[in-house]
C-alpha positions as CSV (number, residue, x, y, z in Angstrom):
1,G,0.0,0.0,0.0
2,E,0.9,3.6,-0.1
3,S,0.3,6.2,2.6
4,E,1.0,9.9,2.9
5,L,3.5,11.1,5.4
6,G,1.5,14.0,6.8
7,G,3.2,17.3,7.4
8,V,6.6,16.3,6.1
9,R,7.6,18.5,3.2
10,R,10.8,19.5,1.5
11,G,10.7,22.0,-1.3
12,E,7.6,22.8,-3.3
13,G,5.1,20.1,-3.9
14,A,7.3,17.5,-2.4
15,G,5.0,15.1,-0.6
16,L,6.3,11.9,0.9
17,G,4.7,8.5,0.7
18,V,5.3,5.0,2.2
19,R,5.8,2.1,-0.2
20,L,5.4,-1.4,1.1
21,G,7.7,-3.8,-0.7
22,E,6.4,-7.3,0.0
23,A,8.2,-10.7,-0.1
24,E,6.7,-14.1,0.7
25,D,7.9,-14.1,4.3
26,G,8.8,-10.5,5.0
27,A,8.3,-6.9,4.0
28,S,10.2,-3.6,3.9
29,V,8.6,-0.2,4.3
30,L,10.5,2.6,2.6
31,G,9.7,6.3,2.9
32,G,10.0,7.7,-0.5
33,G,11.1,11.2,-1.1
34,Y,11.1,14.7,-2.3
35,G,12.1,15.3,-5.9
36,K,14.1,12.3,-7.0
37,D,12.6,9.5,-4.8
38,K,15.2,9.9,-2.1
39,A,14.8,7.4,0.8
40,I,14.3,9.1,4.1
41,A,13.3,6.2,6.3
42,M,13.0,2.4,6.5
43,A,11.8,-0.4,8.6
44,S,11.5,-4.1,8.0
45,A,9.3,-7.0,9.3
46,Q,9.3,-10.8,8.9
47,L,6.7,-13.3,9.8
48,V,7.6,-16.1,12.1
49,I,5.6,-18.8,13.8
50,S,5.5,-18.4,17.6
51,A,6.1,-21.8,19.2
52,A,4.6,-20.4,22.4
53,R,1.3,-19.4,20.8
54,G,1.2,-21.5,17.6
55,T,0.4,-18.4,15.5
56,S,2.2,-16.0,13.3
57,S,4.1,-13.1,14.8
58,A,5.8,-10.2,13.1
59,G,9.4,-9.4,14.0
60,I,10.1,-5.7,13.3
61,E,13.6,-4.2,13.2
62,D,15.7,-1.6,11.4
63,V,13.4,1.3,12.1
64,V,15.5,4.2,10.9
65,V,14.5,7.8,10.0
66,Q,16.8,10.4,8.5
67,Q,18.0,12.4,11.5
68,S,16.9,15.8,10.2
69,L,13.3,14.4,9.8
70,R,12.9,12.7,13.2
71,G,9.9,13.9,15.3
72,Q,7.7,14.5,12.3
73,G,5.5,11.5,12.5
74,I,7.4,9.2,10.1
75,S,8.1,6.3,12.5
76,P,4.5,5.9,13.6
77,L,3.4,5.7,10.0
78,L,6.1,3.2,9.1
79,L,5.2,1.0,12.0
80,Q,1.5,1.2,11.3
81,E,2.2,0.1,7.7
82,L,4.2,-2.9,9.0
83,L,1.6,-3.8,11.6
84,S,-1.2,-3.6,9.0
85,W,0.8,-5.8,6.7
86,A,1.4,-8.3,9.5
87,K,-2.2,-8.4,10.5
88,R,-3.3,-9.0,6.8
89,H,-0.9,-11.9,6.8
90,G,-2.3,-13.6,9.9
91,A,0.0,-12.3,12.6
92,T,-1.6,-11.9,16.0
93,R,1.2,-10.0,17.7
94,A,4.5,-8.2,16.9
95,Q,7.9,-7.9,18.5
96,L,10.3,-5.1,17.9
97,L,14.1,-5.1,18.2
98,A,15.6,-1.8,19.4
99,D,19.1,-0.8,20.6
100,K,18.9,-0.6,24.4
101,A,21.2,2.4,24.4
102,N,18.9,4.4,22.0
103,T,16.9,6.1,24.8
104,P,14.9,8.4,22.4
105,A,13.7,5.4,20.4
106,L,12.9,3.4,23.5
107,A,10.8,6.4,24.9
108,F,9.0,6.6,21.5
109,Y,8.2,2.9,21.5
110,R,6.8,3.1,25.1
111,R,4.7,6.2,24.2
112,A,3.4,4.2,21.1
113,G,2.2,1.4,23.4
114,W,5.0,-1.1,22.9
115,Q,6.0,-3.0,26.1
116,P,9.5,-4.4,26.9
117,T,9.9,-8.2,27.2
118,R,12.2,-10.3,29.2
119,L,13.7,-11.7,26.0
120,M,17.2,-10.9,24.9
121,A,18.3,-10.8,21.2
122,W,21.4,-12.9,20.4
123,R,23.3,-13.3,17.2
124,I,26.1,-15.2,15.5
125,T,27.9,-14.6,12.3
126,L,27.4,-17.5,9.9
127,A,30.6,-16.8,8.0
128,D,32.5,-17.9,11.1
129,R,30.8,-21.3,11.3
């Protein structure tokens, strides 16, 4: 789908929109830009099966907005697009990864109704295996 990013304008007649690029098991949302389709934000989601609930869950990560455009309502729109996509594909909940040192982002997620969990994210580089 495509949504308008309300209130965010650069230059004359330069409205911004959200484009949802869909894959079979994941999606990316990209904020498209002013003039020459310049990217100003992105976020991604993947569907996974929750072993605890036996239903689909959306894993959201990489929520990034160009620093000069933060605080203008772009992140809520990106997240809403991902949550709508996930719901259309059968997800019953979503989990979001955030850098624990990014206090402005953590405060935003709390204000938006996200709740912290007791889970920790872990990773391993497959090239080393």
